[in-house]
N, C-alpha and C positions, 0 to 999 in steps of 0.2 A: 482294796485297802479299807480297813475299818475307819470310821470317823471318830473324832474326839481327841486326837492327839494335839496337844499344844504346850508351849513353854512360856511361862511368865516369871517375872521377878519383881521385887521391890527392895528399896534400901531405906533403912532407918538409922538415923544418927543417934546412938545411945548416949553420947556426951551431952547433946542438947535436948534429947527427948522428942525430936521432930523428924519428919520425913526428910530424906536427903534429896533436895530438889536440885536439878541441873548437874547431876553426876553422870559422867560419860561411861557407857558400857559397850564393850565389844563382844560379839558372839562368834566363836570359832567352832567348826566341825573338825574333829580329829580323825584322820584316816591314815592308819599306820604311823609313820614318822611325820606326815604332813599335817599342818595346822592351817585350815582354810578359813579365811575371814568371810563370814556370811553377812554381817551387818554391824553398824554402829548406831547407837541410840543414846538419848539422854533422858534422865528421869524427869517427870513433871512435878508440879507443886506438891503432889501427894507421895512423892518418892517412887512412883510407878512409871511404867512405860505406857504410852497412849494405846498401844495394841500389843497382842501377844508377840513374843520374839519369833516364835514359829507356830504355825497352825495350818490346817488344811493340807494341801499338797506339799507345802514347805516342810512339814513335819516328817522327819525320817528318824527311825530309831538308830541309836549309835552312841558314840562318845562325843561329848561337847566340852567347851570351856567358855565360861563367862569371865571377862576381865574388867574389873571395876577400877576406875581412875580415882581412888579414894584420896590420894595426896593432893591432886588438883582441886578436888572439892573442898577439902579441909583448908588448904591455903586460901582459896577464894573467900572462905568465911572469916579469914583473919587469924586462923589458928597458927600459933607459932610452932613450927616443927623443926627438929634438929636436922642437920645436914650430914649424912643422908637421913631422910625421914624413916622412922621405924616401919611404918606402913605407907607405901606409895601406890603401887599397883597390886591389887588383890585378885589373883586368879583362882577360880573354882572349877575344877574338872570333875565331870560327873557323867554317868551313863543313863540313857533312856532306853529301856528294854521293851516297852510296850506302848501302844497308842492310847495314851491317857493324858490327863493333865499333870504336868510336872511344874511345880512352883519352887523356885530356888531363890529365897530371899537372902539378903545380906544385912547384918547388924554391924555397924562400924563405930569406932572411936579412934582417936589418934594412936592408941597403943593396943588395940585388940579388935578382933572381929569374930563373928560366928555365922554359921549358915545351917540349914537343915532342909529336908524335903517338906515343904509346906503343902497346903491344900488350896 
């Protein structure tokens, strides 16, 4: 197996212009119809995870899903959200086809989000 595969993320709050600290993220591997929870982490003060979500032997090519608890984060900041919130849980499903660095950031606000394959 070639070295170098890893998965990272970070979250920026575009409404405040700051990193989204303390936002909960769940990582799932998709296998057919199954959705297998691999880990749950929270972002640090810089809106990043303290370590790659996957690296080394943990890194396997395939289909994955990151699930960001955006609503919990926004409510904790005191953001008034309607019931139900427009954005609460933000899932991002993506594929990793080769052993390289995949960076999947999330930019959030109460009424929108975006993502991209970063570096």
